[in-house]
C-alpha positions in Angstrom: 85.4 -2.3 -70.3 82.4 -2.0 -68.6 81.7 2.4 -69.1 81.7 2.0 -64.2 84.9 0.2 -64.2 87.5 2.0 -63.7 90.9 1.0 -64.0 91.9 -1.5 -61.5 88.5 -2.6 -61.6 87.8 0.1 -59.5 83.6 1.0 -59.2 82.9 4.9 -60.7 79.9 5.4 -58.8 78.6 8.4 -60.2 78.6 6.7 -63.9 76.5 3.6 -61.7 74.4 5.8 -60.2 73.3 8.1 -63.5 72.5 4.4 -65.4 70.5 3.9 -62.4 68.9 7.3 -62.4 68.6 7.3 -66.0 66.8 3.9 -66.4 64.2 5.1 -62.9 63.1 8.1 -65.0 63.0 5.6 -68.1 60.4 3.3 -66.6 58.1 6.4 -65.1 58.0 7.3 -68.8 59.9 10.6 -68.2 62.3 10.5 -71.4 63.4 14.2 -71.4 65.1 13.4 -67.9 66.4 10.1 -68.9 67.4 11.2 -72.1 69.5 14.2 -70.7 71.1 11.5 -67.9 71.8 9.2 -70.3 73.9 12.4 -72.3 75.7 13.2 -69.3 76.8 9.7 -68.5 78.0 9.7 -71.4 80.3 12.9 -71.9 81.3 12.0 -68.4 82.6 8.7 -69.4 84.1 10.1 -72.2 85.7 12.7 -69.8 84.2 16.2 -71.2 82.5 16.5 -67.5 82.8 16.6 -63.9 79.8 15.8 -61.9 78.7 16.9 -58.5 75.7 15.8 -56.5 73.4 18.3 -55.4 70.3 17.3 -53.5 70.7 13.4 -55.2 71.0 15.1 -58.4 74.0 14.6 -60.9 75.2 18.6 -61.9 76.9 18.6 -65.1 80.1 20.6 -64.9 82.8 21.6 -67.6 86.5 21.1 -66.3 87.9 22.6 -69.3 86.5 23.9 -72.6 86.8 21.7 -75.8 89.3 19.8 -73.5 89.2 16.1 -71.8 89.5 15.6 -68.2 92.1 13.5 -68.5 91.9 10.3 -66.5 94.5 11.1 -63.5 92.3 14.6 -62.6 89.2 12.3 -63.3 90.8 9.4 -61.1 91.8 11.7 -57.9 88.6 13.8 -57.8 86.6 10.3 -57.6 88.3 9.7 -54.8 87.9 12.4 -53.0 84.2 12.1 -52.8 
């Protein structure tokens, strides 16, 4: 399954945007930012981070310390954007 697709073929635009940003930073030669974005993307997809957007950049937020965000919470937060 693609990392940008949730249940019922819904696209997770946060994950999609983070991939695009990471790829852009790689092309620009900004390896440190690209690596950070890939790390955040992985943790977001795995359910460990919630992402909020500020001035076009993703800001990672821990939902619950040492716990995954369950799928219903992540789906609900995605639908509210």
